[in-house]
N, C-alpha and C positions, 0 to 999 in steps of 0.2 A: 503494500501498500504506499502510496505517495503522498506526502503532505501537499495541499493545494497552494500554501505558501511558495513553494519550491518549482511551481510550474511557470515556464517562460525564464526561470534563471538556470537551474541546474537542469531541468528537462527542457527540451527546446523542440521545435516543430520537427515531425516526424518520428519523435520517439513514442512508443506504446506504452501506457501506464495503466496500473489499476487504483481507483480512489475508492474511498470511502465517505460518503457525506450525508448531510440531510438535504432533501429537496426542498429548497427555498421556493422557487416556483415551476411549475410545468405548463407550456402552452404548446398548442398545436394547431397547425392550420393546414389542411390538405396534406401534401406530401413532406412537410417539414415539421419537425418537433424540436423545441428549444426547453432545456432545464437549467435550472441554476443550482448548483450543489455548494452547502456551506460547510465548512469545518471551522471548529472554535469559536462561532459567533461572528469573526472577522472575516475569514478568506472565503471567497466565493469565486467560482468559474463556471462559464458558461459551458453546457454541452450541447451538441445538435445530433439529429438523427435525420437524414434524408432517406426517402423511399429510393430503393435499388431497383431499377427497371430490369435488371438482368436477372435477379431472383426476386420476383413479385411475391412469391408465397411467403418467403422467410420476411419480407420487408412487411406484409400484411399482418404476420404473426406480431412483429415487433411492435408495430403501430397499436395492435390490439392491447398489446402488454402495457404499453406507455399510457392508454387510456385509463388503465386500471390504479395507476400510481397517484397517489395523494400528497399534497405538501405535507412537509416535516417528517415524511418516511425517510428512513436510513436505508441507503441503497449502496451497493458495491457497482462499480461501473468499469468497464474497460473500453478504451478507446485510443485512437491516433491524436496527437497533438498538432494542430494545424494553425498556422499564423493568421491571425484575425484582429481587427480593432473593435474591442469590446469596451463600452462606456460605463456599462450598468454592475460590473463586477470588480472585484479587487484584483484579479488577473486581466489584465487588458491587452496583451499582446498575443495570446494565445487562446484557442478553445479547443473543446474535445469532440472528434468525431467518435460516435459511439458504435462500439462493434457488439458489447454485450452488457447487460445489466441485469443485476439480481436483487431482489428486494430483502434485505435483512431484518427489517422491523416495519411493519407496515403502520402508518397512522390512522386515525379515525378520519373519515371523508368531512366529518363536521367537528371543527375543534372549538374551544371556547372564546378565542380571539387568535388574531394573528400577530406573529412576533413583530412585524411592521407597527402593529397598533400599539403594542407595549413599548415598541422603541420611541414613539412619537412625545414631543414635549407637551405640556399642559398648554404652552403658547400656540405652538400649531394646532392644537384640538380646538382651542378657544377660537383662533383666527378662521378656522375652516366651518364654525357653526352657522355662517351665515351665507354660505354657498350652496350650490346646487348639491354637492354630495360631501356633507359633512363627516369627519372622522368620528368614530366611535369614541364615546367617552369610557374608560376603563376604571372602575371603583376599585377601592383598595380591598374589598372583601372578595371580589372576583379575582383579583390578581394573587391574592394570598391563597384563595381555595384552588388555584391552578398554577402554583409556584413553580412546578416544573415547566411550565409554558414561560412563565415571566423570567424566569433566568436564562433563557435562551435570547433576550434582548440584549444587545451589545453592551450597554452600560450596566446592567445589571451582572450580566456575566464577568464584566472588567471588575466591579466591585468585589466578587468572589474571588477572582484570580489574585487581587491585590491582597485581600484578607488571607487568603491560603500561603502566598509568597511571605507575608510578614509572621505568621504562625511557623513556618517552616526555618525562619531565621532564628527564632526563640526557641 
């Protein structure tokens, strides 16, 4: 397994790699599917699958499988790195062309809230309330009842990492 942070540095375009990560997002349109994998709350990489006309049956099976995946599921993914200009991920110079994907742990289709919602500041939520699509307000009770989701937000995860590092020093 390869750390996402090393992609584009130690591992370059053309390298075949295995990754394990959480599906931050998944979207498909026709013959193209795009996944964003997250490791350690901070490192993200885009993975792509394009329908193969030479092996239509295998491609159809893969697309059916991709349709069953849910956000926040843990997956193992094998693919080849290719040069790309990705703006929405922390790994910006390469993306992964998917060869194989396996679900390690499937998340529920309906989660109590999204990690992106937990990561938003109160100011962002407040500013969005007068728009067409306001961001949801997450109360403290909801966040504490589902702490396992709340700790996936980058700020909360960073707090836990700092606390752990301080404890290890003493």
